[in-house]
Steps between C-alpha positions, in 0.01 A plus 500: 500500500695225673321234294583680173870529584506138616351394166779696325758299699339177383485608134869599498596170665310295242640712218855416612409131528554474878295283728433590863754232596762671278442833674518330840831332411661823375368757748466264802146636556254231606240405241204601719636854525554512122136399453391764753688770305340391171151494659545837673449346844740723690358385833648152439858634478719453810531861613565855379877471448502152343202579279680796341817296453308212336321733257827673404688171445215343301445817293868524401497130409216534247614844374217711649542878474659639823222761532234226500701303758508805728128562435421140606718536810314816603178298516638306798353651820746633755530295819247589768684609813197405708553137411853493642521277808471681830767475763471183699514468871852367465616821331346702786675298768724682743868522407738277691621634832838674531621232741461229238676718243799556731522130578520417129775759442696373800484143372630609159791696652599206725497264202719735294744534791533121535568461127771770507663339805511160329659654189767674713584177686529312170743759358718489814505119493607490133779754561642301794510177295730644230870389542747777588827512310797509739785747480742221402282409203500862389879524517538173305268620230686833470838318475379266228367794306827701513726202416300379201675623184288675247499355152419696192275317268637411162333733256522501129461837335334503163510123429534418133182416321520180302345459159268234638361736762441768241308275268282357778378837628128532421396769259246768594158341548252585229133567578274198466277510193160390625356483151182686604400851394217673693363824351215722620349610169228735626288618792125544449193476723235237567190575708656831608810316630855504366589213267858411396570282196819291496654296217737213582741354244706183548813546287617144574164330446465405867183472711378820665362494856317779683506535880389770746692577821346718774656776711164593655152353540310498169190339347553372144356284224666349191306395190600344170358661188405849625284655776216251441724204425558184699574568869835350603532630857335759727633560851644750751870463588727695735860609540757233410252274317511400132260339254563180309675541166259524207616408150438773243338349192377662179193632684511834680558481878277749688588615854280712728672645811340679795828656624748511211778671699533196726557254213800413280469324165752222432548377143736203532797672674404853391351718774256773393374776731129546429420827682644743753168625640231285667173438321325259262653418161441269204786328318492327162795272412533368148754261350669620182710292264865593458588666168 
């Protein structure tokens, strides 16, 4: 059974055009463990917990049905409690004596007391170094304050507005016309996953650039010319990271996302929210000529 499921992993990987090195780079699973999964050699995996995690990560990467992933994980034998290491002689050693415990606590309390005493002495020393203002100085300051005449500031109520000032006041700022129109034309499905189709129009005949910014960790791939087109980039990025800008040509730009809710689509200076719920999604972006 394990060998059959492992063979299914390998067939799905080859169907998607991934090498073992590609899977290792994306999932961070070592190549020897990937080969062990594909060969059904569960005994070569590094332990019960890691084995299940590796199978789940690899299965999601190649699009394996979740029920088959769980079925493969159930083939992993539970850890044998008899193989757990027995208590060593060190663990059975007698606890430290109460005398040693009290000595340690006494040393700690003495140290804390010394530190508090030094802090108190420092505060007293700083307070004694501050100069004291004499009574004569206080009287002189009070006299200068009472004898100083108060002056009302010259104020000008409702100053006249000159014609020059009126003409130089800026008018209300108008919104910037970016010259780019982004429209989601439809939502369909591809391989049982949601697929959004976008059309981008440059009304000022300017170049169009596509960029992804990430609010959460997400695996992605971008291809030119559709789902089986030329691979431009495939990687996993995290919060605060962005991809390089990719120029949108006449060919369709195809984007596959593992966690669409953690990604924002940027078309020049236009920001497009892709999804509000986590999960995989396909995106097709096509350039359309302005009418």
